[in-house]
ROSE-4610 file (N, C-alpha, C; in Angstrom, 1 decimal, always signed):
// ROSE-4610
residu = [M/M/M/T/T/T/W/W/W/I/I/I/V/V/V/P/P/P/V/V/V/L/L/L/L/L/L/L/L/L/V/V/V/A/A/A/A/A/A/F/F/F/V/V/V/G/G/G/F/F/F/G/G/G/V/V/V/W/W/W/R/R/R/G/G/G/R/R/R/Q/Q/Q/F/F/F/G/G/G/E/E/E/L/L/L/A/A/A/R/R/R/R/R/R/G/G/G/T/T/T/P/P/P/V/V/V/T/T/T/G/G/G/R/R/R/I/I/I/V/V/V/R/R/R/K/K/K/F/F/F/R/R/R/A/A/A/G/G/G/N/N/N/A/A/A/D/D/D/I/I/I/S/S/S/G/G/G/S/S/S/R/R/R/S/S/S/R/R/R/R/R/R/L/L/L/S/S/S/F/F/F/T/T/T/Y/Y/Y/T/T/T/G/G/G/P/P/P/D/D/D/G/G/G/R/R/R/E/E/E/Y/Y/Y/R/R/R/R/R/R/A/A/A/A/A/A/S/S/S/V/V/V/N/N/N/I/I/I/G/G/G/K/K/K/W/W/W/A/A/A/E/E/E/Y/Y/Y/E/E/E/E/E/E/G/G/G/S/S/S/E/E/E/I/I/I/A/A/A/L/L/L/I/I/I/C/C/C/L/L/L/P/P/P/D/D/D/N/N/N/P/P/P/G/G/G/V/V/V/S/S/S/A/A/A/P/P/P/A/A/A/W/W/W/L/L/L/V/V/V/D/D/D/L/L/L/A/A/A/R/R/R/E/E/E/A/A/A/L/L/L/A/A/A/K/K/K/R/R/R/K/K/K]
num = [1/1/1/2/2/2/3/3/3/4/4/4/5/5/5/6/6/6/7/7/7/8/8/8/9/9/9/10/10/10/11/11/11/12/12/12/13/13/13/14/14/14/15/15/15/16/16/16/17/17/17/18/18/18/19/19/19/20/20/20/21/21/21/22/22/22/23/23/23/24/24/24/25/25/25/26/26/26/27/27/27/28/28/28/29/29/29/30/30/30/31/31/31/32/32/32/33/33/33/34/34/34/35/35/35/36/36/36/37/37/37/38/38/38/39/39/39/40/40/40/41/41/41/42/42/42/43/43/43/44/44/44/45/45/45/46/46/46/47/47/47/48/48/48/49/49/49/50/50/50/51/51/51/52/52/52/53/53/53/54/54/54/55/55/55/56/56/56/57/57/57/58/58/58/59/59/59/60/60/60/61/61/61/62/62/62/63/63/63/64/64/64/65/65/65/66/66/66/67/67/67/68/68/68/69/69/69/70/70/70/71/71/71/72/72/72/73/73/73/74/74/74/75/75/75/76/76/76/77/77/77/78/78/78/79/79/79/80/80/80/81/81/81/82/82/82/83/83/83/84/84/84/85/85/85/86/86/86/87/87/87/88/88/88/89/89/89/90/90/90/91/91/91/92/92/92/93/93/93/94/94/94/95/95/95/96/96/96/97/97/97/98/98/98/99/99/99/100/100/100/101/101/101/102/102/102/103/103/103/104/104/104/105/105/105/106/106/106/107/107/107/108/108/108/109/109/109/110/110/110/111/111/111/112/112/112/113/113/113/114/114/114/115/115/115/116/116/116/117/117/117/118/118/118/119/119/119]
x = [+0.6/-0.1/+0.9/+2.0/+2.8/+3.6/+3.0/+3.7/+2.6/+1.5/+0.7/+1.0/+1.3/+1.9/+2.9/+4.1/+5.3/+4.3/+3.8/+3.3/+2.3/+1.4/+0.8/+1.5/+2.8/+3.2/+4.2/+4.7/+5.3/+4.3/+3.0/+1.8/+1.6/+1.4/+1.1/+2.5/+3.6/+4.3/+4.2/+4.5/+4.2/+3.2/+1.7/+0.8/+1.3/+1.9/+2.1/+3.3/+3.5/+5.2/+4.6/+3.6/+2.7/+2.2/+1.4/+0.5/+1.2/+2.5/+3.3/+4.3/+4.4/+5.1/+3.9/+2.7/+1.3/+1.5/+1.0/+0.9/+2.0/+3.6/+4.9/+4.6/+3.9/+3.9/+2.7/+1.4/+0.7/+0.9/+1.9/+2.4/+3.4/+4.6/+5.2/+4.3/+2.9/+2.4/+1.7/+1.4/+0.6/+1.4/+2.8/+3.3/+4.9/+5.4/+6.8/+7.3/+8.5/+9.5/+10.3/+10.3/+11.7/+12.8/+13.5/+15.5/+16.2/+17.1/+18.3/+19.1/+19.1/+19.8/+20.9/+22.1/+23.3/+22.8/+22.8/+22.9/+24.3/+24.9/+25.6/+25.8/+25.1/+25.4/+23.9/+24.1/+23.0/+23.5/+22.6/+22.7/+21.5/+21.7/+20.8/+20.5/+19.4/+19.0/+18.0/+18.0/+17.7/+17.6/+16.9/+17.1/+16.6/+17.0/+16.6/+14.9/+14.6/+12.9/+12.8/+11.6/+11.8/+12.4/+11.6/+12.6/+14.1/+14.5/+16.2/+16.3/+15.5/+15.8/+15.5/+16.4/+16.4/+15.9/+15.6/+15.4/+16.4/+15.9/+16.9/+17.2/+17.8/+17.8/+18.7/+18.2/+19.2/+19.7/+20.5/+21.0/+21.3/+20.8/+21.1/+21.7/+22.0/+22.5/+21.6/+21.7/+20.6/+21.0/+20.9/+20.9/+19.3/+18.9/+17.5/+17.3/+15.9/+16.5/+17.0/+16.9/+18.0/+19.3/+19.6/+21.4/+21.9/+21.1/+21.8/+21.8/+23.1/+23.0/+22.2/+21.9/+20.7/+21.2/+21.1/+21.6/+20.5/+19.4/+18.8/+19.0/+17.5/+18.1/+16.6/+15.9/+14.5/+14.5/+13.9/+13.7/+13.0/+13.3/+13.0/+12.7/+11.9/+11.6/+13.1/+12.8/+14.2/+14.9/+13.6/+13.3/+14.1/+13.9/+14.3/+16.3/+16.2/+17.3/+18.4/+18.0/+18.8/+19.1/+17.3/+17.9/+18.8/+19.1/+20.3/+21.7/+22.8/+24.4/+24.8/+25.8/+25.8/+26.8/+26.8/+27.0/+25.9/+24.9/+23.9/+23.2/+21.9/+20.8/+19.9/+19.3/+18.0/+17.1/+16.1/+14.9/+13.6/+14.4/+13.3/+12.2/+11.7/+10.8/+10.9/+11.2/+11.3/+10.8/+10.0/+9.5/+10.1/+9.6/+10.3/+10.7/+9.6/+10.0/+10.6/+11.2/+11.4/+12.3/+13.0/+13.9/+14.2/+14.9/+15.1/+13.8/+12.6/+11.7/+11.4/+12.0/+12.0/+11.5/+11.5/+11.5/+11.6/+11.9/+12.0/+10.7/+11.1/+9.8/+8.8/+9.2/+8.7/+7.0/+8.1/+7.1/+5.8/+6.4/+5.3/+4.5/+5.2/+3.7/+2.8/+3.1/+1.8/+1.5/+1.6/+0.5/+0.0/+0.2/-0.5/-1.9/-1.7/-2.0/-3.0/-2.8/-3.7/-4.6/-4.4/-4.9/-5.8/-5.2/-5.9/-7.6/-7.6/-8.2/-9.6/-9.2/-10.0/-10.7/-10.8/-11.3/-12.6]
y = [-1.2/-0.2/+1.3/+1.2/+2.3/+2.7/+1.5/+2.4/+3.2/+3.1/+4.0/+5.8/+6.3/+7.9/+8.0/+7.2/+7.6/+6.9/+6.6/+6.0/+7.2/+7.8/+8.3/+10.0/+10.5/+11.3/+11.1/+10.2/+10.1/+10.5/+9.8/+10.2/+11.3/+12.0/+13.7/+14.6/+13.7/+14.7/+14.7/+13.8/+13.0/+14.0/+14.2/+14.9/+16.0/+16.9/+18.2/+18.5/+18.1/+18.0/+18.1/+17.5/+17.4/+18.6/+19.0/+20.0/+21.4/+21.7/+22.4/+22.9/+21.3/+21.6/+21.8/+21.3/+21.7/+22.6/+23.7/+25.5/+26.0/+25.5/+26.0/+26.1/+24.7/+24.1/+25.6/+25.6/+26.7/+27.6/+28.2/+29.4/+29.8/+28.9/+28.7/+29.0/+28.1/+28.2/+29.5/+29.8/+30.9/+32.5/+32.9/+34.0/+33.5/+32.5/+32.2/+32.9/+32.8/+33.5/+32.7/+32.4/+31.7/+32.1/+31.0/+31.4/+30.3/+30.5/+29.0/+28.7/+27.8/+26.6/+26.1/+25.1/+24.7/+23.6/+22.0/+20.7/+20.9/+20.4/+20.5/+19.0/+18.2/+16.7/+15.6/+14.7/+13.9/+12.9/+12.0/+11.2/+10.4/+9.4/+8.1/+8.3/+8.5/+8.7/+7.5/+7.4/+6.7/+4.8/+4.3/+3.1/+2.5/+1.1/+0.7/-0.2/+0.3/-0.2/-2.0/-2.1/-3.7/-4.1/-3.3/-3.2/-3.0/-2.8/-2.1/-0.9/+0.2/+1.2/+1.8/+3.2/+4.4/+5.9/+6.7/+7.8/+8.7/+9.3/+9.8/+10.9/+11.8/+13.2/+14.3/+15.3/+16.3/+17.4/+17.5/+18.7/+20.3/+21.3/+22.6/+23.7/+24.4/+26.0/+26.8/+28.0/+29.1/+30.3/+31.6/+32.9/+33.5/+33.6/+34.4/+36.1/+36.2/+37.5/+38.8/+38.2/+39.0/+39.1/+38.3/+38.4/+37.2/+36.3/+35.7/+34.1/+33.4/+32.2/+31.1/+30.0/+28.9/+28.0/+27.0/+25.1/+24.4/+23.5/+23.1/+21.6/+20.1/+19.3/+18.7/+18.0/+17.5/+16.6/+15.7/+14.1/+14.4/+13.1/+13.1/+11.8/+11.6/+10.1/+10.0/+8.5/+8.5/+8.9/+9.6/+9.7/+11.4/+12.1/+13.3/+13.3/+12.2/+12.0/+11.6/+11.1/+10.7/+12.3/+12.8/+14.2/+15.2/+14.8/+15.8/+15.1/+16.8/+15.9/+16.6/+16.6/+17.2/+18.7/+20.0/+21.0/+21.8/+20.7/+21.6/+22.3/+23.1/+24.5/+23.5/+24.4/+23.6/+24.7/+24.6/+25.5/+25.6/+26.8/+26.7/+28.0/+27.5/+28.7/+29.0/+30.2/+30.5/+31.2/+31.4/+33.0/+34.0/+35.1/+36.2/+37.0/+36.6/+37.4/+36.4/+35.4/+34.2/+33.3/+33.6/+32.8/+31.6/+31.3/+29.9/+28.9/+29.1/+28.0/+27.6/+26.8/+26.6/+25.6/+25.0/+23.8/+23.8/+22.3/+22.2/+23.0/+23.8/+24.2/+23.5/+22.0/+21.1/+20.8/+20.4/+20.5/+21.3/+22.5/+24.0/+23.8/+23.6/+23.5/+22.4/+20.9/+20.5/+20.5/+21.7/+22.4/+23.6/+24.3/+25.1/+24.2/+23.5/+22.6/+22.3/+21.4/+20.9/+22.1/+23.2/+24.6/+25.2/+24.8/+25.4/+24.1/+23.4/+22.5/+22.5/+23.3/+23.2/+24.4/+25.3/+26.3/+26.0]
z = [+0.1/-0.1/+0.0/+0.8/+0.7/-0.8/-1.7/-3.2/-3.6/-3.4/-3.9/-4.2/-3.3/-2.8/-4.1/-4.2/-5.2/-6.4/-7.0/-8.1/-8.1/-7.6/-7.8/-8.2/-7.1/-7.3/-9.0/-9.2/-10.5/-11.7/-11.7/-12.5/-12.8/-11.8/-11.4/-12.3/-11.9/-12.5/-13.8/-14.7/-15.8/-16.6/-16.4/-16.6/-16.7/-15.3/-15.1/-16.4/-16.5/-17.4/-18.7/-19.3/-20.1/-21.0/-19.8/-19.9/-19.9/-19.2/-19.1/-20.6/-21.3/-22.8/-23.4/-23.5/-24.1/-24.3/-23.1/-23.5/-23.7/-24.2/-24.3/-26.4/-26.3/-27.9/-28.5/-27.9/-28.2/-28.0/-27.3/-27.3/-28.9/-28.9/-30.0/-31.2/-31.0/-32.7/-32.6/-31.9/-31.9/-32.0/-31.3/-31.6/-31.4/-31.9/-32.1/-33.5/-33.5/-34.2/-35.0/-35.9/-36.7/-35.9/-35.9/-36.0/-36.8/-36.9/-37.6/-36.3/-35.8/-35.2/-36.2/-35.6/-35.6/-34.8/-35.3/-35.0/-34.2/-32.8/-32.5/-32.0/-31.8/-31.1/-31.9/-32.3/-32.3/-31.1/-30.6/-30.0/-29.2/-28.8/-28.2/-27.0/-26.4/-24.7/-24.1/-22.9/-22.5/-22.3/-21.7/-21.6/-23.1/-23.2/-24.6/-23.9/-24.5/-25.0/-25.3/-25.0/-25.4/-27.0/-27.5/-28.9/-29.4/-28.4/-28.1/-28.7/-29.0/-29.6/-28.0/-28.4/-27.7/-28.0/-27.5/-27.9/-28.7/-30.0/-30.8/-30.7/-30.0/-30.2/-30.7/-31.3/-31.7/-30.7/-30.5/-29.8/-30.8/-30.3/-31.1/-30.7/-31.2/-30.8/-31.3/-30.6/-31.9/-31.2/-31.9/-31.1/-31.2/-29.8/-30.2/-30.5/-30.5/-30.6/-29.5/-28.5/-27.7/-27.9/-28.5/-29.5/-28.4/-26.9/-26.8/-27.3/-26.9/-27.8/-26.3/-27.1/-26.3/-26.9/-26.0/-26.4/-25.6/-26.7/-26.1/-27.1/-26.8/-27.4/-27.9/-28.6/-29.2/-29.4/-29.1/-29.5/-30.8/-31.8/-33.1/-33.7/-34.5/-35.2/-36.2/-36.5/-37.5/-38.5/-39.2/-40.7/-40.1/-39.2/-39.2/-38.4/-37.8/-37.2/-38.0/-39.4/-41.1/-41.3/-41.6/-42.2/-41.7/-40.6/-40.1/-39.9/-39.8/-39.5/-38.5/-37.8/-36.9/-37.6/-37.8/-38.2/-39.0/-39.7/-40.4/-39.7/-40.7/-40.3/-39.5/-38.8/-38.2/-38.2/-39.0/-38.8/-37.4/-36.6/-35.4/-35.3/-34.3/-33.9/-32.1/-31.9/-30.1/-29.8/-28.4/-28.3/-28.4/-28.4/-28.8/-27.5/-26.4/-25.5/-24.2/-24.8/-23.8/-24.7/-25.4/-26.5/-26.1/-25.0/-24.3/-24.4/-24.8/-24.9/-26.6/-27.3/-28.5/-29.2/-30.1/-30.9/-32.4/-32.8/-34.6/-34.9/-36.0/-36.8/-37.2/-37.7/-38.2/-36.9/-35.8/-34.4/-34.6/-34.7/-34.0/-35.4/-36.5/-37.7/-37.5/-36.5/-36.6/-35.3/-34.7/-33.4/-33.9/-35.0/-35.6/-36.7/-36.6/-37.5/-36.6/-35.3/-34.6/-34.1/-34.1/-33.3/-34.3/-35.7/-36.3/-36.8/-36.5/-36.5/-35.6/-34.2/-33.3/-33.6/-34.3/-34.8/-35.4]
């Protein structure tokens, strides 16, 4: 019975993170500004799942509208993973008033499409 509290806390943390990141994507879709980044690292993260695969991630840097450089990473599917090489450019969207919040442009485009369907 003592395992219930940690499990509930873990579930709440996952749900909270999903809601928080979903709101960020909504803001990026509504008022994000395009920037160009550069891939600095391709890597695989996390533990292998049942199929033996791990999350594929791209780490990138970009200069925000405030002139500061930011470094972030995003999980991508195998197609996007193969599309980019270290040193190549990547289209990104960031928030003009909070440039540390960013995402690859193709992901923000998906959020824009979802928002358009809600109207």
